[in-house]
N, CA, C and O atoms as a GROMACS GRO file, in nm:
protein
  336
    1UNK      N    1  -2.044  -5.842 -11.705
    1UNK     CA    2  -2.176  -5.861 -11.650
    1UNK      C    3  -2.243  -5.980 -11.719
    1UNK      O    4  -2.230  -5.998 -11.840
    2UNK      N    5  -2.313  -6.058 -11.644
    2UNK     CA    6  -2.378  -6.179 -11.694
    2UNK      C    7  -2.514  -6.146 -11.754
    2UNK      O    8  -2.583  -6.055 -11.707
    3UNK      N    9  -2.552  -6.218 -11.856
    3UNK     CA   10  -2.684  -6.204 -11.915
    3UNK      C   11  -2.779  -6.307 -11.857
    3UNK      O   12  -2.737  -6.414 -11.814
    4UNK      N   13  -2.907  -6.273 -11.856
    4UNK     CA   14  -3.013  -6.366 -11.816
    4UNK      C   15  -3.114  -6.373 -11.929
    4UNK      O   16  -3.127  -6.279 -12.007
    5UNK      N   17  -3.184  -6.484 -11.938
    5UNK     CA   18  -3.287  -6.502 -12.040
    5UNK      C   19  -3.420  -6.517 -11.969
    5UNK      O   20  -3.435  -6.600 -11.880
    6UNK      N   21  -3.517  -6.435 -12.010
    6UNK     CA   22  -3.652  -6.448 -11.956
    6UNK      C   23  -3.749  -6.455 -12.072
    6UNK      O   24  -3.715  -6.422 -12.186
    7UNK      N   25  -3.869  -6.499 -12.043
    7UNK     CA   26  -3.972  -6.513 -12.144
    7UNK      C   27  -4.077  -6.407 -12.120
    7UNK      O   28  -4.134  -6.398 -12.011
    8UNK      N   29  -4.103  -6.327 -12.221
    8UNK     CA   30  -4.206  -6.222 -12.213
    8UNK      C   31  -4.311  -6.252 -12.317
    8UNK      O   32  -4.284  -6.248 -12.437
    9UNK      N   33  -4.431  -6.283 -12.272
    9UNK     CA   34  -4.544  -6.314 -12.361
    9UNK      C   35  -4.509  -6.420 -12.466
    9UNK      O   36  -4.547  -6.410 -12.582
   10UNK      N   37  -4.435  -6.523 -12.422
   10UNK     CA   38  -4.404  -6.634 -12.511
   10UNK      C   39  -4.278  -6.617 -12.593
   10UNK      O   40  -4.246  -6.705 -12.674
   11UNK      N   41  -4.206  -6.507 -12.575
   11UNK     CA   42  -4.084  -6.482 -12.652
   11UNK      C   43  -3.966  -6.466 -12.556
   11UNK      O   44  -3.972  -6.389 -12.461
   12UNK      N   45  -3.859  -6.539 -12.583
   12UNK     CA   46  -3.739  -6.528 -12.501
   12UNK      C   47  -3.664  -6.399 -12.534
   12UNK      O   48  -3.655  -6.360 -12.650
   13UNK      N   49  -3.611  -6.336 -12.431
   13UNK     CA   50  -3.529  -6.216 -12.449
   13UNK      C   51  -3.410  -6.227 -12.356
   13UNK      O   52  -3.423  -6.269 -12.241
   14UNK      N   53  -3.295  -6.188 -12.407
   14UNK     CA   54  -3.172  -6.191 -12.328
   14UNK      C   55  -3.139  -6.048 -12.288
   14UNK      O   56  -3.131  -5.959 -12.372
   15UNK      N   57  -3.118  -6.027 -12.157
   15UNK     CA   58  -3.087  -5.894 -12.105
   15UNK      C   59  -2.973  -5.905 -12.004
   15UNK      O   60  -2.942  -6.014 -11.955
   16UNK      N   61  -2.911  -5.794 -11.975
   16UNK     CA   62  -2.804  -5.790 -11.875
   16UNK      C   63  -2.863  -5.811 -11.737
   16UNK      O   64  -2.971  -5.760 -11.706
   17UNK      N   65  -2.794  -5.884 -11.654
   17UNK     CA   66  -2.836  -5.904 -11.516
   17UNK      C   67  -2.846  -5.767 -11.448
   17UNK      O   68  -2.762  -5.681 -11.469
   18UNK      N   69  -2.950  -5.749 -11.366
   18UNK     CA   70  -2.970  -5.622 -11.297
   18UNK      C   71  -3.071  -5.531 -11.364
   18UNK      O   72  -3.105  -5.426 -11.308
   19UNK      N   73  -3.119  -5.568 -11.480
   19UNK     CA   74  -3.220  -5.490 -11.553
   19UNK      C   75  -3.357  -5.518 -11.492
   19UNK      O   76  -3.387  -5.631 -11.455
   20UNK      N   77  -3.441  -5.415 -11.481
   20UNK     CA   78  -3.577  -5.435 -11.429
   20UNK      C   79  -3.662  -5.503 -11.535
   20UNK      O   80  -3.633  -5.496 -11.655
   21UNK      N   81  -3.767  -5.568 -11.490
   21UNK     CA   82  -3.861  -5.633 -11.583
   21UNK      C   83  -3.925  -5.528 -11.673
   21UNK      O   84  -3.946  -5.553 -11.792
   22UNK      N   85  -3.956  -5.409 -11.619
   22UNK     CA   86  -4.014  -5.302 -11.702
   22UNK      C   87  -3.920  -5.264 -11.816
   22UNK      O   88  -3.965  -5.243 -11.928
   23UNK      N   89  -3.790  -5.254 -11.787
   23UNK     CA   90  -3.692  -5.221 -11.891
   23UNK      C   91  -3.685  -5.333 -11.994
   23UNK      O   92  -3.674  -5.306 -12.114
   24UNK      N   93  -3.690  -5.458 -11.949
   24UNK     CA   94  -3.686  -5.571 -12.042
   24UNK      C   95  -3.808  -5.572 -12.132
   24UNK      O   96  -3.797  -5.603 -12.251
   25UNK      N   97  -3.923  -5.538 -12.078
   25UNK     CA   98  -4.045  -5.530 -12.159
   25UNK      C   99  -4.029  -5.424 -12.267
   25UNK      O  100  -4.065  -5.448 -12.383
   26UNK      N  101  -3.974  -5.309 -12.232
   26UNK     CA  102  -3.950  -5.203 -12.330
   26UNK      C  103  -3.848  -5.248 -12.434
   26UNK      O  104  -3.864  -5.220 -12.553
   27UNK      N  105  -3.744  -5.317 -12.390
   27UNK     CA  106  -3.642  -5.366 -12.484
   27UNK      C  107  -3.699  -5.470 -12.579
   27UNK      O  108  -3.650  -5.486 -12.691
   28UNK      N  109  -3.804  -5.540 -12.536
   28UNK     CA  110  -3.868  -5.641 -12.620
   28UNK      C  111  -3.958  -5.577 -12.726
   28UNK      O  112  -4.008  -5.647 -12.815
   29UNK      N  113  -3.977  -5.445 -12.719
   29UNK     CA  114  -4.050  -5.376 -12.824
   29UNK      C  115  -4.188  -5.326 -12.789
   29UNK      O  116  -4.260  -5.276 -12.875
   30UNK      N  117  -4.228  -5.340 -12.664
   30UNK     CA  118  -4.360  -5.291 -12.624
   30UNK      C  119  -4.352  -5.235 -12.483
   30UNK      O  120  -4.291  -5.296 -12.395
   31UNK      N  121  -4.414  -5.121 -12.461
   31UNK     CA  122  -4.416  -5.064 -12.327
   31UNK      C  123  -4.543  -5.102 -12.252
   31UNK      O  124  -4.554  -5.075 -12.133
   32UNK      N  125  -4.638  -5.166 -12.319
   32UNK     CA  126  -4.767  -5.198 -12.256
   32UNK      C  127  -4.747  -5.306 -12.150
   32UNK      O  128  -4.693  -5.413 -12.178
   33UNK      N  129  -4.791  -5.275 -12.028
   33UNK     CA  130  -4.782  -5.373 -11.920
   33UNK      C  131  -4.918  -5.426 -11.880
   33UNK      O  132  -4.930  -5.539 -11.833
   34UNK      N  133  -5.022  -5.346 -11.900
   34UNK     CA  134  -5.157  -5.388 -11.863
   34UNK      C  135  -5.258  -5.302 -11.937
   34UNK      O  136  -5.221  -5.211 -12.011
   35UNK      N  137  -5.387  -5.331 -11.915
   35UNK     CA  138  -5.495  -5.250 -11.970
   35UNK      C  139  -5.584  -5.202 -11.856
   35UNK      O  140  -5.606  -5.274 -11.759
   36UNK      N  141  -5.636  -5.081 -11.870
   36UNK     CA  142  -5.727  -5.027 -11.769
   36UNK      C  143  -5.860  -5.101 -11.776
   36UNK      O  144  -5.882  -5.182 -11.865
   37UNK      N  145  -5.945  -5.073 -11.682
   37UNK     CA  146  -6.078  -5.135 -11.678
   37UNK      C  147  -6.154  -5.106 -11.808
   37UNK      O  148  -6.233  -5.189 -11.853
   38UNK      N  149  -6.131  -4.990 -11.866
   38UNK     CA  150  -6.198  -4.952 -11.991
   38UNK      C  151  -6.124  -4.998 -12.116
   38UNK      O  152  -6.168  -4.971 -12.227
   39UNK      N  153  -6.011  -5.067 -12.097
   39UNK     CA  154  -5.939  -5.124 -12.211
   39UNK      C  155  -5.823  -5.042 -12.263
   39UNK      O  156  -5.760  -5.082 -12.360
   40UNK      N  157  -5.794  -4.928 -12.201
   40UNK     CA  158  -5.682  -4.845 -12.248
   40UNK      C  159  -5.549  -4.909 -12.210
   40UNK      O  160  -5.532  -4.960 -12.099
   41UNK      N  161  -5.456  -4.907 -12.304
   41UNK     CA  162  -5.322  -4.961 -12.278
   41UNK      C  163  -5.252  -4.875 -12.174
   41UNK      O  164  -5.259  -4.752 -12.180
   42UNK      N  165  -5.185  -4.938 -12.079
   42UNK     CA  166  -5.114  -4.869 -11.972
   42UNK      C  167  -4.967  -4.910 -11.978
   42UNK      O  168  -4.934  -5.018 -12.026
   43UNK      N  169  -4.879  -4.823 -11.928
   43UNK     CA  170  -4.735  -4.850 -11.927
   43UNK      C  171  -4.675  -4.788 -11.801
   43UNK      O  172  -4.738  -4.704 -11.737
   44UNK      N  173  -4.554  -4.828 -11.765
   44UNK     CA  174  -4.490  -4.770 -11.647
   44UNK      C  175  -4.483  -4.618 -11.656
   44UNK      O  176  -4.458  -4.563 -11.763
   45UNK      N  177  -4.506  -4.553 -11.544
   45UNK     CA  178  -4.507  -4.407 -11.541
   45UNK      C  179  -4.402  -4.353 -11.445
   45UNK      O  180  -4.317  -4.274 -11.484
   46UNK      N  181  -4.408  -4.396 -11.319
   46UNK     CA  182  -4.321  -4.335 -11.218
   46UNK      C  183  -4.186  -4.405 -11.203
   46UNK      O  184  -4.088  -4.340 -11.166
   47UNK      N  185  -4.179  -4.533 -11.231
   47UNK     CA  186  -4.054  -4.607 -11.219
   47UNK      C  187  -4.011  -4.638 -11.077
   47UNK      O  188  -3.900  -4.686 -11.054
   48UNK      N  189  -4.099  -4.612 -10.980
   48UNK     CA  190  -4.064  -4.642 -10.840
   48UNK      C  191  -4.175  -4.714 -10.765
   48UNK      O  192  -4.172  -4.721 -10.642
   49UNK      N  193  -4.273  -4.769 -10.838
   49UNK     CA  194  -4.375  -4.853 -10.776
   49UNK      C  195  -4.495  -4.782 -10.718
   49UNK      O  196  -4.584  -4.847 -10.663
   50UNK      N  197  -4.500  -4.651 -10.727
   50UNK     CA  198  -4.611  -4.576 -10.668
   50UNK      C  199  -4.735  -4.579 -10.757
   50UNK      O  200  -4.846  -4.599 -10.707
   51UNK      N  201  -4.719  -4.560 -10.887
   51UNK     CA  202  -4.836  -4.550 -10.977
   51UNK      C  203  -4.900  -4.685 -11.004
   51UNK      O  204  -5.019  -4.692 -11.034
   52UNK      N  205  -4.825  -4.791 -10.993
   52UNK     CA  206  -4.869  -4.929 -11.016
   52UNK      C  207  -4.920  -4.954 -11.158
   52UNK      O  208  -4.994  -5.050 -11.181
   53UNK      N  209  -4.880  -4.871 -11.252
   53UNK     CA  210  -4.916  -4.892 -11.392
   53UNK      C  211  -4.834  -5.003 -11.456
   53UNK      O  212  -4.866  -5.049 -11.565
   54UNK      N  213  -4.728  -5.046 -11.389
   54UNK     CA  214  -4.636  -5.144 -11.446
   54UNK      C  215  -4.671  -5.288 -11.405
   54UNK      O  216  -4.591  -5.378 -11.429
   55UNK      N  217  -4.787  -5.311 -11.346
   55UNK     CA  218  -4.822  -5.444 -11.296
   55UNK      C  219  -4.831  -5.547 -11.408
   55UNK      O  220  -4.894  -5.524 -11.511
   56UNK      N  221  -4.766  -5.662 -11.385
   56UNK     CA  222  -4.765  -5.774 -11.478
   56UNK      C  223  -4.774  -5.904 -11.397
   56UNK      O  224  -4.769  -5.902 -11.274
   57UNK      N  225  -4.788  -6.015 -11.468
   57UNK     CA  226  -4.784  -6.146 -11.404
   57UNK      C  227  -4.643  -6.201 -11.422
   57UNK      O  228  -4.594  -6.213 -11.535
   58UNK      N  229  -4.578  -6.235 -11.312
   58UNK     CA  230  -4.443  -6.290 -11.315
   58UNK      C  231  -4.445  -6.427 -11.250
   58UNK      O  232  -4.482  -6.441 -11.133
   59UNK      N  233  -4.405  -6.528 -11.327
   59UNK     CA  234  -4.403  -6.666 -11.277
   59UNK      C  235  -4.535  -6.705 -11.211
   59UNK      O  236  -4.536  -6.770 -11.106
   60UNK      N  237  -4.646  -6.664 -11.273
   60UNK     CA  238  -4.779  -6.701 -11.226
   60UNK      C  239  -4.834  -6.613 -11.116
   60UNK      O  240  -4.950  -6.630 -11.076
   61UNK      N  241  -4.756  -6.518 -11.067
   61UNK     CA  242  -4.802  -6.428 -10.960
   61UNK      C  243  -4.849  -6.297 -11.023
   61UNK      O  244  -4.770  -6.222 -11.078
   62UNK      N  245  -4.979  -6.271 -11.013
   62UNK     CA  246  -5.038  -6.152 -11.074
   62UNK      C  247  -5.003  -6.025 -10.996
   62UNK      O  248  -4.966  -6.031 -10.878
   63UNK      N  249  -5.015  -5.912 -11.063
   63UNK     CA  250  -5.001  -5.778 -11.003
   63UNK      C  251  -4.863  -5.750 -10.945
   63UNK      O  252  -4.852  -5.682 -10.843
   64UNK      N  253  -4.759  -5.802 -11.008
   64UNK     CA  254  -4.622  -5.775 -10.964
   64UNK      C  255  -4.575  -5.645 -11.029
   64UNK      O  256  -4.605  -5.619 -11.146
   65UNK      N  257  -4.503  -5.563 -10.955
   65UNK     CA  258  -4.453  -5.436 -11.007
   65UNK      C  259  -4.327  -5.461 -11.090
   65UNK      O  260  -4.221  -5.493 -11.036
   66UNK      N  261  -4.340  -5.445 -11.221
   66UNK     CA  262  -4.227  -5.476 -11.310
   66UNK      C  263  -4.113  -5.375 -11.295
   66UNK      O  264  -3.998  -5.408 -11.324
   67UNK      N  265  -4.143  -5.253 -11.251
   67UNK     CA  266  -4.037  -5.154 -11.237
   67UNK      C  267  -3.952  -5.179 -11.112
   67UNK      O  268  -3.842  -5.126 -11.101
   68UNK      N  269  -4.003  -5.260 -11.020
   68UNK     CA  270  -3.932  -5.288 -10.896
   68UNK      C  271  -3.878  -5.430 -10.890
   68UNK      O  272  -3.820  -5.470 -10.789
   69UNK      N  273  -3.897  -5.507 -10.997
   69UNK     CA  274  -3.854  -5.646 -11.001
   69UNK      C  275  -3.739  -5.663 -11.099
   69UNK      O  276  -3.749  -5.624 -11.216
   70UNK      N  277  -3.630  -5.720 -11.051
   70UNK     CA  278  -3.515  -5.745 -11.138
   70UNK      C  279  -3.535  -5.875 -11.216
   70UNK      O  280  -3.592  -5.971 -11.164
   71UNK      N  281  -3.488  -5.877 -11.338
   71UNK     CA  282  -3.499  -5.996 -11.422
   71UNK      C  283  -3.416  -6.110 -11.363
   71UNK      O  284  -3.307  -6.088 -11.310
   72UNK      N  285  -3.470  -6.230 -11.373
   72UNK     CA  286  -3.399  -6.350 -11.329
   72UNK      C  287  -3.402  -6.451 -11.442
   72UNK      O  288  -3.496  -6.456 -11.521
   73UNK      N  289  -3.300  -6.532 -11.448
   73UNK     CA  290  -3.290  -6.632 -11.553
   73UNK      C  291  -3.409  -6.728 -11.545
   73UNK      O  292  -3.438  -6.783 -11.439
   74UNK      N  293  -3.477  -6.747 -11.658
   74UNK     CA  294  -3.590  -6.840 -11.664
   74UNK      C  295  -3.724  -6.780 -11.624
   74UNK      O  296  -3.826  -6.850 -11.625
   75UNK      N  297  -3.726  -6.653 -11.587
   75UNK     CA  298  -3.849  -6.587 -11.545
   75UNK      C  299  -3.950  -6.583 -11.659
   75UNK      O  300  -3.913  -6.565 -11.775
   76UNK      N  301  -4.077  -6.600 -11.626
   76UNK     CA  302  -4.185  -6.594 -11.725
   76UNK      C  303  -4.274  -6.474 -11.692
   76UNK      O  304  -4.331  -6.466 -11.583
   77UNK      N  305  -4.286  -6.382 -11.787
   77UNK     CA  306  -4.361  -6.258 -11.768
   77UNK      C  307  -4.477  -6.254 -11.866
   77UNK      O  308  -4.459  -6.278 -11.986
   78UNK      N  309  -4.596  -6.223 -11.815
   78UNK     CA  310  -4.714  -6.204 -11.901
   78UNK      C  311  -4.762  -6.061 -11.879
   78UNK      O  312  -4.786  -6.019 -11.766
   79UNK      N  313  -4.775  -5.987 -11.988
   79UNK     CA  314  -4.823  -5.849 -11.979
   79UNK      C  315  -4.962  -5.836 -12.038
   79UNK      O  316  -5.016  -5.932 -12.094
   80UNK      N  317  -5.020  -5.720 -12.024
   80UNK     CA  318  -5.151  -5.693 -12.083
   80UNK      C  319  -5.147  -5.692 -12.234
   80UNK      O  320  -5.251  -5.700 -12.299
   81UNK      N  321  -5.027  -5.682 -12.292
   81UNK     CA  322  -5.010  -5.685 -12.437
   81UNK      C  323  -5.055  -5.820 -12.494
   81UNK      O  324  -5.095  -5.830 -12.610
   82UNK      N  325  -5.047  -5.925 -12.412
   82UNK     CA  326  -5.081  -6.058 -12.460
   82UNK      C  327  -5.232  -6.083 -12.458
   82UNK      O  328  -5.278  -6.191 -12.494
   83UNK      N  329  -5.309  -5.983 -12.416
   83UNK     CA  330  -5.455  -5.994 -12.414
   83UNK      C  331  -5.509  -6.013 -12.554
   83UNK      O  332  -5.457  -5.953 -12.648
   84UNK      N  333  -5.613  -6.095 -12.569
   84UNK     CA  334  -5.673  -6.110 -12.702
   84UNK      C  335  -5.746  -5.985 -12.745
   84UNK      O  336  -5.802  -5.981 -12.854
   0.00000   0.00000   0.00000
């Protein structure tokens, strides 16, 4: 199986092709994908796109479901963890 390299919050991570972005985020050491309106850290819950807790910015496109998106070589992911 081939590996792909993507960038998560400014850090490159190498993962096996076919891994979801949500899994890559967890492998990078943080499950936080976004923050609620009140500032609470949120993370993937259902793993099938229904809860929408896994929303991140992928290649400049906001609100992408990381649990339903497969990693691609060169992909740039920004999560709520990168919030100041």
